[in-house]
N, C-alpha and C positions, 0 to 999 in steps of 0.2 A: 504493500500500500504506500510505500515511500513515494513513488512517482505520482500518485494521485491524491496526496494528502489535502491539497486545497479543495478539491471536489468533496472529499469526505467531510472536511470541516464546514463547508457550506451546507451539506445535508444534515450534519449532526454537530451544530455549533457548541453544544454543551458536553460533548463526548470527552472522555479522559484518554489521553494519549501516552503511550509508552514508546520511548525511542531506545533502540538497541544500538549502541556505538561499538565499533571495533576499529583498531588501528588500520587505516587504509592500506598500509604496507602488508599487514597480515592477510587482509582480504585479497590483495593482489597475489600474494604467495599461494594462498589457498586455491584461487581460481587457476593459476598457472599450473599448479601441481595436478589438478584434476582434468586438465584438457590434454588431449593426445598431441595436438600440434598447436600450442598456444600462440596466439597473435598478441604479442605484448602491447602493441599500440592500442589494439581494440580492447584489451583487458583494462588498460589504464583509462581509456575513455569510458568504459562501462562503470568502473568503480568511481570515477569522477562524477558521472551523471547521478548515480545513487547518492554519493556523498554530498553533492551540492544540494540535492533535494532534501536530504536528511538534515543538513545544516539549516536550510531555509525553514523547515518545520521546527527545528530546535529554537530558532530565533523568533518564530511567529506564534507558536502555540504554548499553552501552559502544559508542560509535559513532565513525566517522570522518566528520567534518563537512567538507563542501565548500561554499564560497560560490560561487554562480552567477557572480558578477562576477569572481572569481578564475579560475574555469574558463574563461570566455570570454576573459579577458585573457592568461592564461598556461596554455593547455591542456596543453602538454607537462609543465610542472612539476606541475600538479595531477593529471594522469592518472598520472604516475610515482608520486606519493604514494599514489594509490588502489591502484596495482599493488603497492607495498610493503606496504600494509595488508592486501591480499588474498593476498599471497604468490605473485603471478604475475609473469611476465616482461613488461616493457613492450615494445611494438612500435610503431614509427612509424605503421603502418597504422591504429592506433586513432584517430588524428586525421583519418583520411581516410574518414570514415563515408559520405560522399556517393557513393562508387563502388560501394556494395553495394545490392542490392535488399532492402529490409526489409519488403516486402509492404505491405498496407494499414495506414495509420496511423489509429488511432481515438483521438482525443484526449479527455481529460477536462479537468483543469485544466492548461493549458499552451498552447503555440503550435501551431496547425495551419495556419498560413499558408505562403506561399511561403518564408518565412525558414527554417523547419525543412526544407523540401524542397529548399533551395538546395544542400545537401550540403557546406556550408562552415560553419565556426564563425563565428558572428556576434558582434560586440562587444555586450556587455550594454547595454541602455538603462538608465541609472541613474534612480533615483527622484529626484524633486525634493525635496531635503532641507528645503525651506521649507513644503511642503504638509503640512497637518495630517492626521493619521490619527485614526480613532476611538480613544478611550483604550486599550482592550484591545489593539488592533493596535499602537499606539505603544509600549506596554509590551513587547510581544513583539519589536518592531524594536530597541528599546534592549537587550533581553536578548541579542540576536544581534549587537550591536555596530554597529548602523546608526544614522545620524543621523535625528532626528525633528524635524519642525517644531513650532512652538508650538501648543497646543490651541486650538480655535476659541473665541472669546469669545461669551458669550450675552447 
């Protein structure tokens, strides 16, 4: 829903929004690892498009922000915070998603490997903080509080 958040907000102006942030460099690495013949320029453009829309939502909406790295490192603490934000009771079963049949998983941007199908919360693979990102992605990563490598020299 990242790409259509303005439409969703027009339809449901009082909705509560949860934003999931992840270091753009980690997203790039994940997409690159999962594609047979990765087109690096296309992957950078894809991540930039999502990141810019996500940043626009972060700046425009009253949101509850979750960092992917925090969710995977401390799932109970983070999901309790989500439940508080949503006004629902937290249940330990929320962390045991692998015991449920969720039907067919149709991925877009994200993980569609055995990692997601493992049914267990996996530790986040961190981004290499020394790897340079394209300038606009680096700017977004900094805005989200992530470390960013030095820009490439020309």
